[in-house]
C-alpha positions in Angstrom: -7.0 120.2 -28.5 -4.8 123.0 -27.4 -1.6 123.9 -29.3 1.1 125.6 -27.3 3.0 128.2 -29.3 6.5 129.0 -28.1 8.6 131.8 -29.5 11.9 130.4 -30.8 15.3 132.0 -30.5 17.3 133.5 -33.4 19.0 130.1 -33.9 16.7 127.3 -35.2 19.6 124.8 -34.6 19.6 125.7 -30.9 15.8 125.4 -30.8 16.1 121.9 -32.4 18.8 120.8 -29.9 21.7 120.5 -32.4 25.2 120.1 -30.9 27.2 123.3 -31.7 24.2 125.3 -32.9 26.3 128.4 -33.4 28.5 126.6 -35.9 25.4 125.3 -37.7 24.0 128.8 -37.8 27.2 130.3 -39.2 27.3 127.6 -41.9 23.7 128.4 -42.8 24.5 132.1 -43.0 27.5 131.5 -45.3 25.4 129.1 -47.5 22.8 131.8 -47.9 25.4 134.3 -48.9 26.9 131.9 -51.4 23.5 131.2 -52.8 22.7 135.0 -53.2 26.0 135.5 -55.0 25.2 132.7 -57.4 21.9 134.2 -58.3 23.4 137.7 -58.6 26.2 136.3 -60.8 23.8 134.5 -63.1 21.2 137.2 -63.1 18.4 134.8 -62.2 16.2 134.0 -59.2 16.0 130.8 -57.2 12.8 130.1 -58.9 14.4 130.3 -62.3 17.2 127.9 -61.3 14.6 125.5 -59.9 12.7 125.5 -63.2 15.9 125.0 -65.2 17.1 122.1 -63.0 13.6 120.4 -63.3 13.6 120.8 -67.1 10.9 123.4 -67.0 12.8 125.8 -69.1 10.0 126.7 -71.6 10.0 130.4 -70.5 13.7 130.8 -71.3 15.0 131.5 -74.8 18.0 129.7 -76.1 19.9 132.9 -75.8 19.0 133.3 -72.1 20.1 129.7 -71.3 23.3 130.2 -73.3 24.0 133.4 -71.4 23.6 131.6 -68.1 25.9 128.8 -69.2 28.5 131.3 -70.4 28.5 133.1 -67.1 29.0 129.7 -65.3 31.9 128.8 -67.7 33.6 132.1 -67.0 33.9 131.2 -63.3 
């Protein structure tokens, strides 16, 4: 079995045949910037947020969790 590898463009939405791929790419870029600002504001990583949201918060102290909550409440 032969697998054909094709180099994609810089826009995955275009490669997948989305209508208005430029709009989708801009939305994705903005969403990534929002996400980065959230992690910067909270002082945590995406992995930390994932663990907290899944209830896997054993590595966090009560103070750390309270600090994250306080930062969110300040917004």
